[in-house]
Each structure stands twice: as C-alpha cells, then as structure tokens.
C-alpha positions in Angstrom: -75.8 -14.1 104.2 -76.2 -11.7 101.3 -77.6 -8.2 101.6 -79.5 -6.4 98.9 -78.1 -2.9 98.2 -80.7 -0.4 97.1 -79.4 2.2 94.6 -82.5 4.3 94.0 -83.6 4.7 97.6 -86.5 3.0 99.3 -89.2 1.5 97.1 -92.7 3.0 97.6 -95.8 0.9 97.0 -97.0 1.2 93.5 -94.0 3.3 92.4 -90.6 2.7 90.9 -87.6 3.4 93.0 -86.3 6.2 90.8 -88.0 9.4 90.0 -88.5 10.7 86.4 -89.0 14.3 87.4 -92.0 16.5 87.2 -94.1 16.7 84.0 -93.0 20.3 83.5 -89.3 19.3 83.6 -90.0 16.5 81.1 -91.7 18.9 78.7 -88.9 21.4 79.0 -86.3 18.7 78.3 -88.2 17.4 75.3 -88.6 20.9 73.9 -84.9 21.6 74.4 -84.0 18.4 72.5 -86.4 19.1 69.7 -85.1 22.6 69.4 -81.4 21.4 69.4 -82.2 18.9 66.6 -83.9 21.7 64.6 -81.0 24.0 65.0 -78.5 21.3 63.9 -80.6 20.5 60.9 -80.9 24.1 59.8 -77.1 24.6 60.3 -76.4 21.5 58.1 -78.7 22.8 55.4 -77.1 26.3 55.5 -73.6 24.7 55.2 -74.7 22.7 52.2 -76.2 25.7 50.5 -72.8 27.4 50.6 -71.2 24.6 48.7 -72.4 25.7 45.3 -70.1 25.5 42.3 -67.9 28.7 42.3 -66.6 28.1 38.7 -69.9 29.3 37.3 -69.5 32.6 39.1 -65.9 33.1 38.1 -65.3 31.7 34.6 -61.5 31.1 34.8 -59.4 28.4 33.3 -56.3 27.0 35.0 -53.3 26.4 32.7 -49.6 25.9 33.2 -47.6 29.1 33.3 -45.5 28.4 30.3 -43.5 31.7 30.4 -42.4 31.1 34.0 -41.6 27.4 33.3 -39.4 28.4 30.3 -37.6 31.1 32.4 -36.8 28.7 35.2 -35.7 25.9 32.9 -33.5 28.3 30.9 -31.8 29.6 34.1 -31.4 26.0 35.3 -29.8 24.9 32.0 -27.3 27.8 32.2 -26.3 26.7 35.6 -26.2 23.0 34.8 -29.2 22.0 36.9 -31.9 19.6 35.9 -35.4 20.6 36.7 -38.3 18.1 37.2 -41.7 19.7 37.8 -43.8 17.8 40.3 -46.5 20.4 40.4 -45.8 22.9 37.6 -46.7 26.5 38.3 -50.2 27.4 37.1 -52.1 30.5 36.4 -55.7 31.4 35.9 -56.8 33.0 32.7 -60.3 34.5 32.1 -62.4 32.6 29.6 -63.8 34.7 26.8 -67.5 34.5 26.5 -68.7 32.2 23.7 -70.7 35.0 22.1 -67.7 37.3 21.3 
C-alpha cells in the first residue's frame, strides 16, 4: 500500500495547496525586483561612461627610451654580457600641437 505525502499542507477546496502570499507582499517584491534591475542598469551605464578614450585628454606618445637602452647595452658590453630586450623600456613624450 502506498501513501501520498503532502508537501504543501492540506488542500482546501478551490485553492491550491501552497500560498502565494498577500497582494501587498507581491507588490512589494515586484517593486523591489524592478528597482534592483533599474539600479543595475544605471550602474552598468555609469561604468561604460567612464570608459572613454583617455588619449584624447592626454596627448602623449609612447616611444622606446633610446638613451636608457644605449646606457644599459654599453654597460653590458663592458662586462661581457649580452642583452636581449623582451619589453624594451619606454617613455611618454608630449606631442606638439599640429598648429605650432
């Protein structure tokens, strides 16, 4: 003989066995979810607004630091050491405006 196990409690006539809460609670939860989605969307848009190109604000050019490279290679040659630059040192130089 099998028994039926009721999870949601006794079933009432014309109603489901589980409760959905009061209408006020449902309204509060819906409002909370909508507000959460709105806050996340605004946060994402604010994050994207901060991703503008900074090179337009600071007109610099990145070049290899030739003086430093020459100094290091000269010292290495004097000591009998071979130098291979994987990431050569770089420096930023200000671009001159095109009008000048």
